[in-house]
BASEFI-264956 format. One record per residue (C-alpha): residue number from 1; residue in one letter; x, y, z. Coordinates in Angstrom, 2 decimals, decimal comma. Example, Ala and Ser with C-alpha at 12.3 -4.5 7.8 and 13.67 -1.06 7.14 Angstrom:
<atoms>
   milo   miba        xx        yy        zz
      1      a     12,30     -4,50      7,80
      2      s     13,67     -1,06      7,14
</atoms>
This chain:
<atoms>
   milo   miba        xx        yy        zz
      1      x      0,00      0,00      0,00
      2      x      1,12      3,55     -0,77
      3      x      0,56      5,85      2,17
      4      x      0,88      9,64      2,39
      5      x      1,16     11,01      5,94
      6      x      0,36     14,72      6,20
      7      x      0,46     17,51      8,76
      8      x     -1,83     20,40      7,71
      9      x     -1,07     24,13      8,03
     10      x     -2,44     26,18     10,93
     11      x     -4,53     29,33     10,69
     12      x     -5,01     31,39     13,84
     13      x     -4,53     34,85     15,36
     14      x     -1,21     33,68     16,82
     15      x      0,72     30,47     16,27
     16      x      3,25     28,91     18,63
     17      x      4,33     25,81     16,73
     18      x      7,83     26,72     15,62
     19      x      9,70     24,26     13,44
     20      x      9,16     20,93     15,16
     21      x      9,65     17,72     13,22
     22      x      6,39     15,72     12,84
     23      x      7,63     13,06     15,22
     24      x      4,28     11,27     15,45
     25      x      4,08     10,86     11,68
     26      x      7,72      9,73     11,60
     27      x      6,95      6,96     14,11
     28      x      3,91      5,86     12,09
     29      x      5,92      5,90      8,89
     30      x      8,47      3,51     10,39
     31      x      5,77      1,18     11,68
     32      x      4,15      1,08      8,25
     33      x      7,44      0,57      6,42
     34      x      8,25     -2,37      8,69
     35      x      4,92     -3,86      7,59
     36      x      5,97     -3,57      3,94
     37      x      4,17     -0,38      2,92
     38      x      5,60      2,61      1,03
     39      x      5,26      5,89      2,86
     40      x      5,80      9,61      2,29
     41      x      5,66     12,44      4,85
     42      x      4,46     15,94      3,97
     43      x      4,76     18,49      6,80
     44      x      2,96     21,66      5,75
     45      x      4,14     23,45      8,91
     46      x      7,78     23,24      7,81
     47      x      7,21     25,57      4,83
     48      x      7,43     28,77      6,83
     49      x      8,38     30,72      3,71
     50      x      4,66     30,50      2,88
     51      x      3,55     32,13      6,16
     52      x      1,18     35,03      5,47
     53      x     -1,72     37,09      6,73
     54      x     -4,94     35,66      5,31
     55      x     -6,60     38,22      2,98
     56      x    -10,06     39,42      3,99
     57      x    -11,76     37,69      1,06
     58      x    -10,20     34,32      1,96
     59      x    -11,37     34,19      5,59
     60      x    -13,72     31,32      6,40
     61      x    -16,95     31,79      8,33
     62      x    -15,32     30,19     11,39
     63      x    -12,34     32,53     11,15
     64      x    -14,61     35,55     10,91
     65      x    -16,35     34,31     14,05
     66      x    -12,99     34,06     15,81
     67      x    -12,17     37,64     14,87
     68      x    -15,58     38,84     16,06
     69      x    -14,77     37,39     19,47
     70      x    -11,19     38,67     19,74
     71      x    -10,90     41,75     21,96
     72      x     -8,07     43,32     20,00
     73      x     -6,57     41,61     16,93
     74      x     -8,18     41,58     13,51
     75      x     -5,98     39,23     11,53
     76      x     -5,63     35,51     10,88
     77      x     -2,15     34,13     10,23
     78      x     -1,60     31,20      7,91
     79      x      1,41     29,19      9,10
     80      x      2,81     26,68      6,64
     81      x      2,43     25,58      3,06
     82      x      0,03     27,47      0,84
     83      x     -2,75     25,52     -0,83
     84      x     -0,85     25,37     -4,14
     85      x      2,14     23,67     -2,51
     86      x     -0,07     21,20     -0,65
     87      x     -2,01     20,37     -3,81
     88      x      1,24     19,78     -5,65
     89      x      2,34     17,35     -2,93
     90      x     -0,94     15,46     -3,24
     91      x     -0,78     15,28     -7,03
     92      x      2,84     14,15     -6,89
     93      x      1,90     10,71     -5,59
     94      x     -0,86      8,12     -5,96
     95      x     -1,64      7,09     -2,38
     96      x     -4,02      4,34     -1,38
     97      x     -4,26      5,81      2,12
     98      x     -3,85      9,42      3,28
     99      x     -3,25      9,98      6,99
    100      x     -3,80     13,46      8,44
    101      x     -2,62     14,56     11,89
    102      x     -4,65     17,09     13,90
    103      x     -3,20     17,69     17,35
    104      x     -5,19     20,78     18,40
    105      x     -8,97     21,12     18,29
    106      x     -9,02     24,90     17,57
    107      x     -7,19     24,25     14,29
    108      x     -9,46     21,43     13,10
    109      x    -10,69     23,44     10,11
    110      x     -7,32     23,20      8,30
    111      x     -7,26     19,44      8,84
    112      x    -10,81     19,03      7,54
    113      x    -10,08     21,19      4,51
    114      x     -7,00     19,06      3,79
    115      x     -9,22     15,95      3,92
    116      x    -11,61     17,53      1,41
    117      x     -8,75     18,49     -0,89
    118      x     -7,25     15,00     -0,63
    119      x    -10,57     13,37     -1,56
    120      x    -11,08     15,68     -4,53
    121      x     -7,65     14,78     -5,91
    122      x     -7,69     11,09     -4,89
    123      x    -11,34     10,09     -4,52
    124      x    -10,52      6,37     -4,14
    125      x     -7,99      6,88     -1,37
    126      x     -9,01      6,19      2,24
    127      x     -8,56      9,27      4,44
    128      x     -7,59      8,76      8,09
    129      x     -7,55     11,40     10,82
    130      x     -5,42     10,99     13,93
    131      x     -4,04     13,03     16,80
    132      x     -5,40     14,65     19,93
    133      x     -8,38     16,30     18,21
    134      x     -9,65     13,09     16,65
    135      x     -9,13     11,19     19,89
    136      x    -11,22     13,53     22,07
    137      x    -13,60     14,86     19,40
    138      x    -14,17     11,93     17,04
    139      x    -17,98     12,55     16,79
    140      x    -17,18     16,00     15,40
    141      x    -14,65     14,57     12,90
    142      x    -17,03     11,86     11,70
    143      x    -19,44     14,55     10,51
    144      x    -16,99     15,23      7,67
    145      x    -17,82     12,86      4,78
    146      x    -14,28     13,04      3,41
    147      x    -12,83     11,58      6,64
    148      x    -13,30      7,81      6,44
    149      x    -11,71      6,63      9,70
    150      x    -10,58      8,34     12,92
    151      x     -7,63      6,74     14,72
    152      x     -7,87      6,96     18,51
    153      x     -4,90      7,46     20,83
    154      x     -1,49      5,91     20,24
    155      x     -1,45      4,70     16,66
    156      x      1,69      2,59     16,17
    157      x     -0,10     -0,64     17,13
    158      x     -3,34      0,37     15,41
    159      x     -2,29      1,67     12,03
    160      x     -0,63     -1,56     10,79
    161      x     -3,70     -3,79     11,18
    162      x     -5,87     -0,91      9,95
    163      x     -3,97     -0,55      6,68
    164      x     -3,84     -4,34      6,30
    165      x     -7,60     -4,42      6,73
    166      x     -8,05     -1,75      4,08
    167      x     -5,83     -3,73      1,70
    168      x     -7,87     -6,90      2,28
    169      x    -11,56     -7,36      2,87
    170      x    -11,92     -3,81      4,26
    171      x    -13,74     -5,09      7,33
    172      x    -12,70     -2,78     10,16
    173      x    -15,35     -3,53     12,79
    174      x    -13,11     -6,11     14,49
    175      x    -10,10     -3,78     14,81
    176      x     -9,30     -1,80     17,99
    177      x     -8,71      1,95     18,42
    178      x    -10,71      3,39     15,52
    179      x    -14,02      5,13     14,82
    180      x    -15,90      5,15     11,54
    181      x    -19,37      5,60     10,12
    182      x    -21,57      2,56      9,62
    183      x    -22,76      1,59      6,17
    184      x    -19,82      2,87      4,12
    185      x    -18,21     -0,46      3,33
    186      x    -16,02     -0,90      6,41
    187      x    -18,37     -3,11      8,45
    188      x    -20,61     -6,14      8,01
    189      x    -23,82     -4,44      9,10
    190      x    -26,82     -5,21      6,87
    191      x    -28,40     -1,83      7,65
    192      x    -26,59      1,47      8,38
    193      x    -26,59      2,32     12,05
    194      x    -24,65      4,28     14,64
    195      x    -20,94      4,92     14,07
    196      x    -18,58      2,14     15,12
    197      x    -16,40      3,19     18,06
    198      x    -13,91      0,42     18,66
    199      x    -12,18      0,03     22,08
    200      x     -8,65      1,34     22,32
    201      x     -5,70     -0,92     21,73
    202      x     -3,49     -1,36     24,82
    203      x     -0,80      1,27     25,21
    204      x      2,63      0,20     23,98
    205      x      4,33     -1,33     27,02
    206      x      7,86     -1,68     25,60
    207      x      8,80      1,62     23,96
    208      x     12,26      0,27     23,10
    209      x     10,53     -2,21     20,78
    210      x      8,99      0,53     18,63
    211      x     10,65      1,12     15,29
    212      x     12,65      4,37     15,52
    213      x     11,12      7,34     13,69
    214      x     11,74      7,58      9,93
    215      x     14,38     10,29     10,18
    216      x     15,51      9,69      6,61
    217      x     12,19     11,14      5,42
    218      x     12,78     14,47      7,17
    219      x     14,64     17,49      5,84
    220      x     16,39     18,78      8,96
    221      x     17,39     22,01      7,28
    222      x     13,71     22,92      7,54
    223      x     13,83     22,42     11,31
    224      x     16,92     24,53     12,03
    225      x     19,01     21,39     12,48
    226      x     16,79     20,31     15,38
    227      x     14,79     17,15     15,93
    228      x     12,26     15,90     18,47
    229      x     12,70     13,01     20,88
    230      x     10,02     11,13     22,79
    231      x     11,77      9,19     25,52
    232      x      8,71      8,37     27,64
    233      x      4,94      8,39     27,46
    234      x      2,20      8,82     30,02
    235      x      1,93     11,09     33,04
    236      x      0,81      9,94     36,51
    237      x     -0,28     13,48     37,44
    238      x     -3,81     14,76     36,81
    239      x     -3,54     18,52     36,24
    240      x     -7,03     19,84     35,59
    241      x     -6,11     21,82     32,46
    242      x     -4,40     18,92     30,66
    243      x     -5,69     16,21     28,29
    244      x     -2,54     14,15     27,80
    245      x     -4,18     11,07     29,34
    246      x     -6,54     10,81     26,38
    247      x     -3,73      9,93     24,01
    248      x     -0,96      8,36     26,11
    249      x     -2,57      7,46     29,44
    250      x     -1,55      7,87     33,07
    251      x      1,00      5,08     33,39
    252      x      4,56      6,32     32,99
    253      x      6,26      4,21     30,31
    254      x      9,87      4,93     29,48
    255      x     12,58      3,94     27,04
    256      x     15,84      2,73     28,54
    257      x     18,63      5,30     28,80
    258      x     20,81      3,34     26,35
    259      x     18,02      3,27     23,78
    260      x     17,50      7,02     24,10
    261      x     21,17      7,89     23,71
    262      x     21,52      5,45     20,80
    263      x     18,90      7,50     18,98
    264      x     20,66     10,77     19,86
    265      x     23,97      9,39     18,61
    266      x     22,31      8,20     15,39
    267      x     21,03     11,71     14,68
    268      x     24,44     13,21     15,41
    269      x     26,44     10,79     13,25
    270      x     23,99     10,21     10,39
    271      x     22,28     13,60     10,01
    272      x     24,56     16,08     11,77
    273      x     21,76     17,04     14,17
    274      x     22,95     18,34     17,54
    275      x     19,85     20,05     18,97
    276      x     17,00     18,05     20,47
    277      x     13,53     18,88     21,79
    278      x     12,43     16,23     24,27
    279      x      8,63     16,31     24,00
    280      x      7,92     14,00     26,97
    281      x      5,01     15,01     29,14
    282      x      6,96     14,17     32,30
    283      x     10,61     13,62     31,39
    284      x     11,88     14,06     34,96
    285      x      9,37     11,70     36,61
    286      x     12,14      9,08     36,99
    287      x     15,20     11,05     38,07
    288      x     17,54      8,04     38,06
    289      x     16,71      7,48     34,40
    290      x     17,46     11,16     33,70
    291      x     20,76     10,77     35,52
    292      x     21,65      7,72     33,43
    293      x     20,79      9,47     30,15
    294      x     23,04     12,37     31,11
    295      x     25,87     10,06     32,13
    296      x     25,79      8,10     28,86
    297      x     25,70     11,29     26,78
    298      x     28,86     12,45     28,54
    299      x     30,54      9,06     28,31
    300      x     30,02      9,04     24,54
    301      x     31,25     12,66     24,33
    302      x     28,19     13,78     22,38
    303      x     28,15     17,56     21,93
    304      x     24,41     18,22     21,99
    305      x     21,88     20,79     23,16
    306      x     18,72     19,47     24,83
    307      x     15,50     21,30     25,58
    308      x     12,30     20,29     27,36
    309      x      9,47     22,34     25,78
    310      x      6,84     20,67     28,00
    311      x      8,67     21,67     31,16
    312      x      9,87     19,83     34,24
    313      x      8,68     19,50     37,82
    314      x     10,58     20,55     40,92
    315      x     10,22     17,12     42,51
    316      x     13,41     15,26     43,45
    317      x     15,79     17,91     42,08
    318      x     19,25     17,96     43,62
    319      x     22,39     19,95     43,01
    320      x     24,33     16,99     41,64
    321      x     21,50     16,04     39,26
    322      x     21,27     19,60     37,97
    323      x     25,03     19,61     37,43
    324      x     24,74     16,42     35,39
    325      x     21,87     17,84     33,28
    326      x     23,79     21,03     32,51
    327      x     26,96     19,09     31,71
    328      x     25,00     16,84     29,32
    329      x     23,76     19,86     27,36
    330      x     20,34     20,72     28,79
    331      x     19,31     24,34     28,25
    332      x     16,25     26,62     28,03
    333      x     14,27     24,82     30,73
    334      x     11,14     25,82     32,63
    335      x      9,14     24,63     35,62
    336      x      5,40     24,15     35,26
    337      x      4,27     26,44     38,10
    338      x      0,94     27,78     36,67
    339      x      0,07     29,86     39,78
    340      x      1,68     31,00     43,02
    341      x     -1,53     30,41     45,00
    342      x     -1,04     27,25     47,09
    343      x     -4,78     26,61     47,54
    344      x     -5,44     26,95     43,81
    345      x     -2,52     24,62     43,04
    346      x     -4,13     21,97     45,23
    347      x     -7,46     22,41     43,40
    348      x     -5,57     22,02     40,12
    349      x     -4,02     18,80     41,48
    350      x     -0,56     20,39     41,38
    351      x     -0,02     20,70     45,10
    352      x      3,43     19,17     44,68
    353      x      4,80     22,49     43,40
    354      x      5,00     26,05     44,74
    355      x      6,79     29,33     44,13
    356      x      9,38     28,69     46,90
    357      x     10,14     25,27     45,41
    358      x     10,45     26,71     41,91
    359      x     12,68     29,52     43,20
    360      x     14,90     26,95     44,93
    361      x     15,04     24,80     41,80
    362      x     15,86     27,81     39,62
    363      x     18,69     28,76     41,97
    364      x     20,18     25,27     41,54
    365      x     20,34     25,76     37,77
    366      x     21,63     29,34     38,09
    367      x     24,44     28,00     40,26
    368      x     25,54     26,04     37,19
    369      x     25,11     28,92     34,75
    370      x     21,65     28,13     33,38
    371      x     18,56     30,35     33,69
    372      x     15,26     28,55     34,18
    373      x     11,76     29,97     33,78
    374      x      8,54     29,25     35,59
    375      x      5,28     29,12     33,64
    376      x      2,07     30,85     34,72
    377      x     -1,47     30,47     33,39
    378      x     -3,47     33,71     33,21
    379      x     -7,20     33,51     33,95
    380      x     -7,63     30,10     35,56
    381      x    -11,28     29,29     36,45
    382      x    -12,41     31,61     39,25
    383      x     -9,19     33,66     39,24
    384      x     -9,73     37,41     39,77
    385      x     -7,72     40,22     38,21
    386      x     -5,98     40,74     41,54
    387      x     -5,10     37,02     41,66
    388      x     -3,65     37,16     38,14
    389      x     -1,61     40,24     38,98
    390      x     -0,37     38,74     42,24
    391      x      1,04     35,68     40,47
    392      x      3,26     37,76     38,17
    393      x      4,24     40,19     40,93
    394      x      5,21     37,31     43,22
    395      x      7,46     35,77     40,56
    396      x      9,02     39,12     39,60
    397      x      9,83     40,09     43,19
    398      x     11,10     36,60     44,01
    399      x     13,59     36,86     41,15
    400      x     12,04     33,93     39,28
    401      x     12,06     34,35     35,51
    402      x      8,68     33,43     34,10
    403      x      6,39     33,61     31,11
    404      x      2,62     33,41     30,87
    405      x     -0,04     31,74     28,75
    406      x     -3,74     32,61     28,74
    407      x     -6,13     29,99     30,06
    408      x     -8,51     28,31     27,65
    409      x    -10,73     25,28     28,29
    410      x     -9,21     22,34     26,40
    411      x    -11,91     19,90     25,25
    412      x    -11,57     16,72     27,24
    413      x     -9,93     18,33     30,30
    414      x    -11,35     18,65     33,82
    415      x    -11,30     22,44     33,46
    416      x    -13,39     22,12     30,30
    417      x    -16,05     20,32     32,33
    418      x    -15,78     23,01     35,02
    419      x    -16,46     25,69     32,42
    420      x    -19,42     23,69     31,08
    421      x    -20,92     23,45     34,56
    422      x    -20,39     27,17     35,15
    423      x    -22,14     28,02     31,89
    424      x    -19,06     29,73     30,40
    425      x    -19,32     27,41     27,39
    426      x    -21,79     24,79     26,23
    427      x    -21,65     21,58     24,23
    428      x    -22,45     23,48     21,02
    429      x    -19,73     26,12     21,39
    430      x    -17,76     26,38     18,14
    431      x    -14,56     24,31     18,62
    432      x    -12,47     26,82     16,65
    433      x    -12,95     29,29     19,52
    434      x    -10,99     27,06     21,92
    435      x     -7,78     28,79     20,88
    436      x     -5,63     30,03     23,73
    437      x     -4,82     33,29     21,93
    438      x     -8,36     34,01     20,80
    439      x     -9,72     35,17     24,20
    440      x    -13,26     34,08     23,38
    441      x    -14,19     33,11     26,95
    442      x    -14,05     34,64     30,39
    443      x    -13,43     32,57     33,50
    444      x    -16,40     33,58     35,66
    445      x    -14,50     36,46     37,27
    446      x    -12,70     38,10     34,35
    447      x    -14,17     39,03     30,97
    448      x    -12,40     37,99     27,74
    449      x    -11,29     41,60     27,14
    450      x     -9,97     41,95     30,69
    451      x     -8,09     38,69     30,26
    452      x     -6,40     39,95     27,10
    453      x     -5,19     43,15     28,78
    454      x     -4,14     41,26     31,91
    455      x     -2,13     38,83     29,80
    456      x     -0,42     41,74     28,04
    457      x      0,66     43,21     31,40
    458      x      1,93     39,83     32,64
    459      x      3,95     39,46     29,45
    460      x      5,51     42,89     29,97
    461      x      6,37     42,04     33,57
    462      x      7,85     38,72     32,47
    463      x     10,08     40,46     29,94
    464      x     11,17     43,40     32,14
    465      x     10,67     42,42     35,82
    466      x     13,43     44,76     37,05
    467      x     11,93     47,60     35,02
    468      x      8,61     47,12     36,82
    469      x     10,36     47,18     40,21
    470      x     12,35     50,22     39,23
    471      x      9,21     52,00     38,05
    472      x      7,39     51,25     41,28
    473      x     10,24     52,73     43,30
    474      x     10,51     55,80     41,03
    475      x      6,80     56,51     41,34
    476      x      7,05     56,23     45,11
    477      x      9,90     58,73     45,19
    478      x      8,28     61,02     42,61
    479      x      9,68     62,42     39,38
    480      x     12,76     64,60     39,08
    481      x     10,66     67,70     39,79
    482      x      8,81     66,10     42,68
    483      x      5,81     65,27     40,49
    484      x      4,99     62,17     38,52
    485      x      7,36     60,13     36,37
    486      x      7,34     61,40     32,79
    487      x      6,61     59,24     29,79
    488      x      9,91     60,35     28,23
    489      x     11,87     59,07     31,24
    490      x      9,90     55,81     31,24
    491      x     10,62     55,31     27,53
    492      x     14,34     56,01     27,94
    493      x     14,60     53,48     30,75
    494      x     12,65     50,89     28,74
    495      x     15,12     51,26     25,88
    496      x     17,99     50,76     28,35
    497      x     16,43     47,62     29,82
    498      x     15,74     46,23     26,34
    499      x     19,30     46,87     25,19
    500      x     20,61     45,09     28,27
    501      x     18,43     42,09     27,47
    502      x     19,56     42,06     23,85
    503      x     23,18     42,09     25,01
    504      x     22,65     38,87     26,97
    505      x     21,92     36,96     23,76
    506      x     19,15     35,05     25,54
    507      x     16,13     33,81     23,65
    508      x     13,21     36,05     24,61
    509      x      9,81     34,48     25,22
    510      x      7,98     37,76     24,62
    511      x      8,41     39,55     21,25
    512      x      8,52     43,23     22,24
    513      x     12,09     44,42     22,84
    514      x     12,43     48,16     22,25
    515      x     15,18     49,53     20,01
    516      x     14,57     53,28     20,38
    517      x     11,92     55,82     21,37
    518      x     11,12     59,51     20,89
    519      x      8,41     61,72     22,31
    520      x      5,68     63,30     20,19
    521      x      3,38     66,24     20,82
    522      x      0,09     66,21     22,72
    523      x     -3,23     65,39     21,08
    524      x     -6,84     65,26     22,10
    525      x     -8,69     62,18     20,93
    526      x    -12,20     60,77     20,95
    527      x    -10,79     57,28     21,42
    528      x     -9,74     57,91     25,02
    529      x     -6,07     58,42     24,10
    530      x     -4,80     61,87     25,03
    531      x     -1,77     63,94     26,00
    532      x      1,86     63,69     24,98
    533      x      2,91     60,40     23,48
    534      x      5,98     58,43     22,50
    535      x      6,95     56,67     19,29
    536      x      8,58     53,34     20,09
    537      x     10,34     51,12     17,59
    538      x     10,97     47,44     18,25
    539      x     14,12     45,50     17,53
    540      x     13,64     43,91     14,06
    541      x     14,05     40,38     15,38
    542      x     12,01     40,94     18,53
    543      x      8,53     41,81     17,31
    544      x      5,43     39,73     16,73
    545      x      5,87     39,62     12,95
    546      x      9,40     38,23     13,39
    547      x      8,40     35,46     15,77
    548      x      5,49     34,57     13,48
    549      x      7,96     34,56     10,58
    550      x      6,02     36,90      8,29
    551      x      8,76     39,55      8,06
    552      x      9,54     40,35      4,44
    553      x      6,44     38,57      3,23
    554      x      5,36     41,73      1,42
    555      x      2,26     42,56      3,43
    556      x      1,42     46,25      3,45
    557      x      0,24     47,60      6,79
    558      x     -3,05     48,48      5,11
    559      x     -3,58     44,79      4,34
    560      x     -2,97     43,74      7,94
    561      x     -3,71     46,69     10,22
    562      x     -2,39     46,17     13,71
    563      x     -0,53     42,97     12,80
    564      x      1,92     43,49     15,67
    565      x     -0,40     45,12     18,21
    566      x      0,51     42,39     20,67
    567      x      4,04     43,82     20,85
    568      x      2,67     47,35     21,09
    569      x      0,30     46,41     23,90
    570      x      3,10     44,76     25,88
    571      x      5,25     47,88     25,49
    572      x      2,36     50,16     26,49
    573      x      1,74     48,01     29,58
    574      x      5,37     48,43     30,64
    575      x      5,25     52,22     30,18
    576      x      2,02     52,33     32,18
    577      x      3,65     50,46     35,05
    578      x      6,58     52,88     35,11
    579      x      4,53     56,10     34,87
    580      x      1,61     54,90     36,97
    581      x     -1,03     55,78     34,36
    582      x     -2,59     53,56     31,67
    583      x     -1,30     53,81     28,12
    584      x     -2,47     52,34     24,81
    585      x     -0,58     51,58     21,59
    586      x     -1,39     52,05     17,91
    587      x      0,75     50,57     15,16
    588      x      2,30     53,03     12,70
    589      x      4,79     50,97     10,65
    590      x      5,48     47,27     10,25
    591      x      8,59     45,29      9,41
    592      x      6,28     42,96      7,51
    593      x      5,58     45,91      5,21
    594      x      9,25     46,42      4,50
    595      x     10,52     48,53      7,43
    596      x     13,88     46,82      7,98
    597      x     14,49     48,78     11,19
    598      x     11,56     47,34     13,10
    599      x      7,90     48,03     13,81
    600      x      6,82     51,41     15,16
    601      x      4,05     52,08     17,68
    602      x      2,57     55,31     18,98
    603      x      1,85     55,03     22,70
    604      x     -0,35     57,54     24,53
    605      x     -2,15     57,86     27,82
    606      x     -5,67     56,46     27,83
    607      x     -8,73     56,29     30,04
    608      x    -10,41     53,57     27,95
    609      x    -11,92     50,65     29,84
    610      x    -11,21     47,94     30,74
    611      x     -7,54     48,70     30,03
    612      x     -7,45     51,49     32,63
    613      x     -8,96     49,36     35,40
    614      x     -6,75     46,36     34,61
    615      x     -3,67     48,59     34,78
    616      x     -4,80     49,98     38,15
    617      x     -5,16     46,49     39,63
    618      x     -1,66     45,48     38,54
    619      x     -0,10     48,68     39,86
    620      x     -1,86     48,23     43,20
    621      x     -0,59     44,65     43,58
    622      x      2,95     45,58     42,48
    623      x      3,26     48,57     44,80
    624      x      1,63     46,91     47,82
    625      x      3,64     43,70     47,53
    626      x      6,93     45,54     46,99
    627      x      6,41     47,39     50,28
    628      x      5,86     44,19     52,23
    629      x      8,63     43,32     54,74
    630      x     11,32     41,14     53,26
    631      x     10,86     42,35     49,69
    632      x     14,01     43,79     48,15
    633      x     13,91     46,32     45,36
    634      x     16,59     46,26     42,72
    635      x     15,93     49,89     41,88
    636      x     17,70     51,15     38,77
    637      x     19,37     47,90     37,81
    638      x     18,95     46,35     34,40
    639      x     17,66     44,20     32,83
</atoms>
């Protein structure tokens, strides 16, 4: 059988996929090749040269609905291969089976459209859909006539018998781990009935026995010389926001250290790959296994860089283990903290972590020359604006580097059910709206618009924590003339802090570093923005359009107004914290429109709600907490 395995493009307001190899498809390709089939992998997400802002006349009805709900942005980004490139890939082969991966429910529309395109070009081919979305939302997927079969959960053990069944009598109703419609030739039913939902196949117990991913089918130049490793599956924890159990279960299953390092060495020697993203959901659950992996890497003298994009826990960390991880090449790590509120952590089933533990763990890594972040979720169910602000303030004043992600109810998670019960969503809510950067839902305490502005402030504080402390102290002491702190002074200091960050060479999690600024004259506006303003220009590589890889794509600002407003809003939030008054940003130029020196924003004071009230809450929490006994202020230090 000839099989084409495909990853579709993504279309959203903001995309955080980066260039990650399609490791799931690579594993499936190997399993199918071992069974004697011919396979091809097409990863649409790797063609970042095709990234673009979707023109108004090409927006789908679902995308227009997403934009109607968004509090601020009015663009949809297309990440990955354009339709013409995808169609060419489909026409370039004659597959019997086309497998499509869809890992995230909010982006289902691209996967469904790919299924429709595949059927139009190859009407006799069987189209499969797999991944997290199909696993938790298979009734939704089965409404698409062009999708013949949905594969549920881990697929290595399922896809071989499935393809064999399709090559033979095409009877699938005896096979495990799939869902399909009755009466379409895949079952023995005499009359069409309800869809067939077959019980899951057992999870793979011996991960060492799996065929290694088909690395020879990947072009590593498209992934910046980086590949993905999966060294374990399953997570014994039950965090309420997570759905990992749906696909890989709760039982922790791990490859042996020797097997893991054999794969690393193979990539180094065969493909010249030295950077690795370990996508385990709980890599550090077994610390002795981590220790052994590190030891073997060093023994084999492999010069590699290792990252853990899904984070690590603070459990069982020790100074000697951290030393071994750093020596083996681990870098760019973060702890999954989510909130600094101990009671809320217990409700989230993450009572094993805390800010003091994360601070202690971060200090262990700093001792060995490696900075480590903590992650926060903004807008957890029932969290107030003051709670959100307190989390970021606590991390900033504790000296813990952090970054934030907005909360969204992931279908299949415990928090999704909580939001259903609270009436924040219902069973008919459009799945495309469950996009963490779409801000379509409140959390019972905070409106979607308030959540967007709160997230912007947390991002600013994460990028410039010392700037926020310095601003709080300056406002307490008063300006140079005994009055308030001027916007010009705040802008100058923000430029200084940004330059200091740029000089470190660190990868920034927030795209908003400021290159230069100049003041502009006062205005009076009907939009709530008044008074003297400042023009701020971002560093060319540190703005939203750069991180979304649309710089130089030839989009005029008129075609994508406010493309980089996220960066502008983060900058405005920082200036507001320093001056003590709310500010708002408007985009004036864009690097995506050909400005090689960066994107320019005009920032002015505003009294518009809810931005003004959100700013006030954050300033109150910052100032009050800084004055608490035991809190130390860095003052004018940078960054």
